[in-house]
C-alpha positions as CSV (number, residue, x, y, z in Angstrom):
1,M,-8.8,-5.4,55.5
2,S,-10.5,-7.6,58.2
3,E,-13.6,-7.7,55.9
4,F,-11.7,-10.3,53.8
5,S,-11.4,-12.8,56.7
6,G,-12.9,-16.0,55.6
7,K,-13.7,-14.8,52.1
8,R,-13.2,-17.2,49.2
9,I,-10.8,-15.9,46.5
10,V,-10.0,-17.5,43.2
11,I,-6.8,-16.3,41.5
12,T,-5.7,-17.5,38.0
13,G,-2.0,-17.4,37.1
14,A,-1.4,-17.8,40.8
15,C,2.2,-19.0,40.5
16,G,3.4,-16.0,38.6
17,V,4.9,-12.7,40.0
18,F,1.6,-10.9,40.4
19,G,-0.3,-14.0,41.3
20,Q,1.9,-14.7,44.2
21,W,1.7,-11.1,45.4
22,I,-2.1,-11.0,45.1
23,S,-2.5,-14.4,46.9
24,A,-0.2,-13.4,49.7
25,A,-2.0,-10.1,50.3
26,F,-5.5,-11.7,50.5
27,A,-4.2,-14.6,52.6
28,A,-2.5,-12.1,55.1
29,A,-6.0,-10.5,55.4
30,G,-7.5,-13.9,56.5
31,A,-9.0,-15.0,53.1
32,R,-9.0,-18.5,51.7
33,I,-7.3,-18.7,48.3
34,C,-7.9,-21.1,45.4
35,L,-4.6,-21.0,43.5
36,S,-5.2,-21.7,39.8
37,D,-2.2,-22.2,37.4
38,N,-1.2,-24.6,34.6
39,R,2.2,-25.2,36.3
40,A,1.0,-28.1,38.5
41,D,4.5,-28.6,39.9
42,R,4.5,-25.1,41.4
43,L,1.1,-25.0,43.0
44,E,1.9,-26.9,46.2
45,D,4.9,-24.8,47.0
46,T,2.9,-21.6,46.3
47,R,0.2,-22.8,48.7
48,A,2.7,-23.7,51.3
49,A,4.1,-20.2,51.3
50,L,0.7,-18.7,52.2
51,P,-0.3,-17.9,55.8
52,G,-3.4,-19.5,57.1
53,P,-5.3,-22.8,56.4
54,G,-8.0,-23.8,53.9
55,H,-6.3,-22.9,50.6
56,L,-7.2,-24.8,47.5
57,I,-5.1,-25.6,44.4
58,H,-6.2,-26.4,40.9
59,A,-4.1,-27.2,37.8
60,T,-6.0,-25.2,35.2
61,E,-5.2,-25.1,31.5
62,L,-6.8,-21.9,30.4
63,T,-6.8,-22.8,26.8
64,D,-9.1,-25.7,27.6
65,T,-12.8,-25.1,28.3
66,A,-13.2,-28.3,30.1
67,S,-10.3,-27.4,32.5
68,I,-11.9,-24.1,33.3
69,D,-15.2,-25.8,33.9
70,A,-13.4,-28.2,36.3
71,L,-12.0,-25.2,38.2
72,V,-15.5,-23.8,38.8
73,D,-16.8,-27.2,39.8
74,H,-13.9,-27.8,42.2
75,V,-14.6,-24.5,44.0
76,A,-18.3,-25.2,44.1
77,A,-17.7,-28.6,45.6
78,E,-15.1,-27.5,48.2
79,W,-16.5,-24.0,49.1
80,D,-20.0,-23.9,47.6
81,G,-19.1,-20.7,45.8
82,A,-16.6,-17.8,45.5
83,D,-16.7,-14.3,46.7
84,I,-13.9,-12.7,44.7
85,V,-12.4,-13.8,41.4
86,V,-9.1,-12.3,40.0
87,N,-8.4,-13.1,36.3
88,N,-4.7,-12.5,36.6
89,A,-3.3,-15.0,34.1
90,G,-1.9,-13.6,30.9
91,V,0.8,-14.0,28.3
92,Y,3.1,-11.3,26.9
93,P,5.0,-12.7,24.0
94,S,7.0,-10.3,21.8
95,G,7.2,-10.5,18.0
96,L,6.3,-8.7,14.8
97,L,2.9,-9.3,13.3
98,I,4.6,-10.1,9.9
99,D,6.4,-13.0,11.6
100,L,3.7,-14.1,14.0
101,P,2.3,-17.7,13.5
102,V,-1.4,-17.9,13.6
103,E,-1.2,-20.5,16.4
104,E,0.6,-18.0,18.6
105,W,-2.1,-15.3,17.8
106,D,-4.8,-17.8,18.8
107,R,-2.9,-18.8,22.0
108,I,-2.6,-15.1,23.1
109,W,-6.3,-14.4,22.6
110,A,-7.3,-17.7,24.2
111,V,-5.4,-16.9,27.5
112,N,-5.8,-13.1,27.6
113,L,-9.5,-12.8,26.5
114,R,-11.3,-16.1,26.0
115,A,-10.2,-17.5,29.4
116,P,-11.2,-14.5,31.5
117,F,-14.6,-14.6,29.8
118,L,-15.1,-18.3,30.6
119,V,-13.8,-18.0,34.2
120,A,-15.9,-14.9,34.9
121,R,-19.0,-16.5,33.3
122,G,-18.5,-19.7,35.3
123,F,-18.1,-18.0,38.6
124,A,-20.8,-15.4,37.9
125,R,-23.3,-18.3,37.3
126,L,-22.2,-19.8,40.7
127,M,-22.5,-16.4,42.5
128,A,-25.9,-15.7,41.0
129,A,-27.2,-19.2,42.0
130,R,-25.9,-18.8,45.6
131,G,-27.0,-15.1,45.9
132,I,-23.5,-13.9,46.3
133,A,-22.9,-10.2,45.5
134,G,-19.3,-10.9,44.4
135,S,-16.5,-9.1,42.8
136,I,-14.5,-10.0,39.7
137,V,-11.3,-8.2,38.9
138,N,-9.7,-8.6,35.5
139,I,-6.1,-7.8,35.2
140,G,-5.6,-5.4,32.2
141,S,-2.7,-3.3,31.0
142,G,-1.9,0.2,30.0
143,A,-1.1,-1.4,26.7
144,A,-4.8,-1.3,26.1
145,R,-4.4,2.4,25.3
146,N,-0.8,2.6,24.1
147,M,0.0,0.5,21.0
148,R,3.5,-0.8,21.0
149,A,5.5,-2.4,18.1
150,T,6.3,-6.1,18.6
151,T,3.4,-6.5,21.1
152,V,0.4,-5.5,18.9
153,H,-1.3,-8.8,19.6
154,Y,-1.0,-8.3,23.4
155,C,-2.2,-4.6,23.2
156,A,-5.2,-5.7,21.2
157,S,-6.1,-8.5,23.6
158,K,-6.0,-6.2,26.6
159,T,-8.1,-3.5,24.8
160,A,-10.7,-6.2,24.1
161,L,-10.5,-7.4,27.7
162,E,-11.3,-3.9,29.0
163,R,-14.3,-3.6,26.7
164,V,-15.6,-7.0,27.6
165,T,-15.2,-6.1,31.3
166,K,-17.6,-3.2,30.8
167,G,-20.1,-5.5,29.2
168,M,-19.8,-7.9,32.1
169,A,-20.3,-5.1,34.5
170,L,-23.5,-4.2,32.7
171,E,-24.9,-7.7,32.5
172,F,-23.8,-9.0,35.9
173,A,-25.1,-5.9,37.8
174,P,-28.6,-7.2,38.3
175,F,-27.0,-10.0,40.4
176,G,-25.1,-7.6,42.5
177,I,-21.8,-8.7,40.9
178,R,-19.3,-6.0,40.3
179,V,-16.6,-6.3,37.5
180,N,-13.6,-4.0,37.2
181,V,-10.1,-3.8,35.7
182,V,-6.8,-3.2,37.4
183,E,-3.9,-2.3,35.2
184,P,-0.7,-3.2,37.2
185,G,2.7,-1.6,36.6
186,F,5.7,-3.2,35.1
187,A,7.1,-6.1,37.1
188,P,9.8,-8.1,35.2
189,G,10.6,-11.7,36.2
190,S,7.8,-13.7,34.5
191,E,8.7,-17.2,33.6
192,V,5.9,-17.4,31.1
193,S,6.9,-14.2,29.2
194,P,10.6,-13.6,29.8
195,L,12.1,-10.2,28.8
196,S,15.6,-9.2,27.9
197,D,17.7,-7.0,30.2
198,E,17.7,-4.3,27.5
199,H,13.9,-4.3,27.4
200,V,13.6,-4.1,31.2
201,A,16.0,-1.2,31.4
202,R,14.2,0.7,28.6
203,V,10.8,0.3,30.2
204,L,12.0,1.2,33.7
205,G,13.6,4.4,32.3
206,N,10.3,5.5,30.9
207,I,8.2,5.1,34.1
208,P,7.4,8.6,35.6
209,L,7.6,7.5,39.2
210,G,10.9,5.9,38.5
211,R,10.5,2.3,39.6
212,A,9.0,-1.1,38.8
213,S,5.8,-2.3,40.4
214,G,6.2,-3.8,43.9
215,P,4.4,-6.5,45.9
216,R,1.9,-4.1,47.5
217,D,0.9,-2.0,44.5
218,A,-1.5,-4.1,42.4
219,P,-2.8,-6.2,45.3
220,S,-3.8,-3.0,47.2
221,A,-5.8,-1.8,44.2
222,I,-7.4,-5.2,43.7
223,M,-8.4,-5.4,47.4
224,Y,-9.8,-1.9,47.3
225,L,-12.0,-2.7,44.2
226,S,-13.1,-5.9,46.0
227,S,-14.0,-4.2,49.2
228,E,-17.1,-2.6,50.6
229,A,-15.4,0.8,50.1
230,A,-15.8,0.2,46.4
231,G,-19.3,-1.1,46.6
232,F,-20.6,1.4,44.1
233,I,-17.8,0.9,41.5
234,T,-18.3,-1.4,38.5
235,G,-17.0,-1.3,35.0
236,A,-14.1,0.9,36.0
237,T,-10.4,0.7,35.2
238,L,-7.8,1.6,37.8
239,S,-4.2,2.1,36.6
240,V,-1.5,1.3,39.2
241,D,1.6,1.7,37.0
242,G,3.6,4.6,38.2
243,G,2.3,6.7,35.4
244,N,3.7,4.4,32.7
245,S,0.6,4.5,30.6
246,I,0.3,8.2,30.5
247,G,3.6,9.0,28.8
248,A,7.3,8.5,28.7
249,A,9.5,10.1,31.3
250,A,12.9,9.5,29.6
251,T,12.4,11.9,26.7
252,Y,13.2,15.2,28.3
253,P,15.6,17.4,26.4
254,A,18.9,18.1,28.2
255,D,17.9,21.6,29.3
256,I,14.6,20.4,30.8
257,R,16.4,17.6,32.7
258,E,18.8,20.2,34.1
259,R,15.9,22.3,35.3
260,L,14.3,19.2,36.9
261,D,17.6,18.4,38.7
262,R,17.9,21.9,39.9
263,W,14.4,21.9,41.4
264,Q,15.1,18.6,43.1
265,K,18.4,20.0,44.7
266,D,16.6,23.2,45.8
């Protein structure tokens, strides 16, 4: 990972669970991080927790175009560009469509789709102008392929994000900019989208590899797609979810479970 030493990395939603993990991984590899989040009171503490000097912070409201433009301008002024952008911020509210206020629908699409487009567009313009063959990684979800009751709005926004990512990959390729998707696994603990204990237990029980996502899982995939080793990969989606998006593991009949247990003992 020494190739990331000195690289300029922009991460949205940097104060969240995944944002902190991603930031820490890149910083440990010697990169400089621009931490972007709308929780201004958390940004300084998040920066202080990172190893190495030269990290930036920016209080970005992703539902506001001017705030996103200000993030791009801030990075341009301080660093003259960015090498890697991770569109990590997202919201995961739960609710039935029949009850969903239109304002909540608009907020979900603004954060989960409109903001990644604006962030990617802004930094792609900067990369193209500076001759930077950069990498953009959009954080998707297995929900893009697996519709779920009470999160239809979220599933739809992530499906759209994956399609837009492929379009970005096509149109940014002439500039040498690669755009990919990482679908992280389940990691409860978000302050923005809290989940009940019952919900957490049910999801964990369905993950084939039997655990939640850890601090190294998604960051390793993001770093791989941003590395020279993935220099010929663009428009791809990499699932890092313990098999959660391929099917449920907690639906075996009792006799099948007994056979599985017997094989494990033997």
